[in-house]
SEMIKOL-209135 format. One line per 4 residues: number of its first residue (from 1); their letters; for each residue x, y, z of C-alpha. Coordinates in pm, whole numbers, plus 50000, padded with zeros to 5 digits. Layout:
<recs>
NUM) a) X/Y/Z  ...
</recs>
This chain:
<recs>
1) maqq) 49510/51508/50996  49524/51139/50881  49554/51030/51260  49243/51239/51358
5) lgmd) 49050/51052/51071  49171/50717/51192  49370/50659/50887  49672/50426/50967
9) hvyr) 49865/50264/50695  50219/50150/50649  50354/50062/50322  50609/49762/50336
13) ngee) 50850/49668/50066  51103/49439/50225  51357/49685/50286  51362/49628/50647
17) snry) 51540/49298/50586  51794/49478/50369  51686/49322/50062  51701/49532/49773
21) ayve) 51508/49397/49464  51253/49551/49206  50987/49539/49465  51207/49741/49715
25) slgg) 51294/50018/49450  50917/50123/49383  50713/50334/49598  50383/50263/49716
29) glat) 50168/50537/49572  49813/50642/49624  49496/50605/49417  49200/50830/49416
33) ldfd) 48875/50696/49276  48518/50704/49329  48494/50336/49438  48133/50324/49545
37) rdgw) 48017/50578/49282  47885/50829/49543  48023/51134/49389  48299/51134/49666
41) fdlf) 48669/51055/49594  48783/50735/49793  49144/50656/49871  49340/50337/49788
45) fpgg) 49682/50257/49933  49874/49940/49796  50018/49711/50062  50353/49642/49883
49) gsip) 50512/49303/49954  50865/49144/49999  51056/48854/49832  51168/48667/50157
53) ndta) 51353/48384/49972  51435/48494/49619  51155/48264/49467  50815/48428/49531
57) lqpl) 50650/48744/49596  50472/48768/49913  50203/49051/49871  50051/49246/50146
61) pgtl) 49691/49362/50147  49619/49719/50037  49378/49945/50213  49062/50121/50092
65) wrn) 48913/50421/50272  48562/50512/50151  48459/50870/50189
</recs>
């Protein structure tokens, strides 16, 4: 159903590079909220991130789908 609605989102946590730190151990999750206050739930998917060089988190953008 998500494909039919055009919803395409991939959560990235740095695991692809075989790095296992705090960020990699947590899942992405999903938030339901009425972002635009129209009475319908909207969906927010966090983007995740990675720590490529052990010094700073490199965040990725989240995605908001308004219903």
